[in-house]
C-alpha positions, 0 to 999 in steps of 0.5 A: 502480513495482512496487517501490512497490506491493510495499512497499504490498503488504507492509503489506497482507499484514502487516495481513491476517496480523493477522486484518484482512480486506481485500476491495477497495481504494478509491483516490484521489489523484494516482497514480489518474490512471494506469490503468497504476498502478491495474491494476498495483495490482490485479495485485500485490494480487490485489484489486479496486481501486475508484477513488472520486470523492473529491478529499479522501479522506484527510479523509473517511477520517479523519472516517469513522473518527472517526464509527465510533469514536464510534458514529455509524455502523456501517459506511462503505459508505453514506458512500462516494462512488460509484466511478468505475471498478474494476480487477480483478486478472489472476490470472496476473499476481498469481500471478507477482507473489506467488509469484515476484517478491514473495519476491525483493523481500522478500529485497532489501528485508531485505538493503537494511535491513542495508546501510543500517544499516551505511552509517548507522553508517559515516556516524556514525563518519566524522562523529565522525572529522571532528569530532576 
């Protein structure tokens, strides 16, 4: 579970490094039925997680983005469905995740990319040999 959340956290950190400010994370979908996942998400990200009522949040999000781009709305807050529950991060857990565990994840992930590229090249080489 944490590996999936670290992959998402890595994306979030990249967005924040490009000057995007993320204060809260609104969530919906299948995984939101597990409060353990939601609390882990809050702890890994160090941000408030807001569970929303929308069953079709992806479609709503796309519509909100289009309306904002067209100048039909200024912000999303007035359109957001009400929250069902919020999950606040445990600062001790977030500190441990971000300072100790996440760097290990990044290192393992980078090494895995290299190893997967080598495996891919071996597969191509073996396929070429078998084709001959």
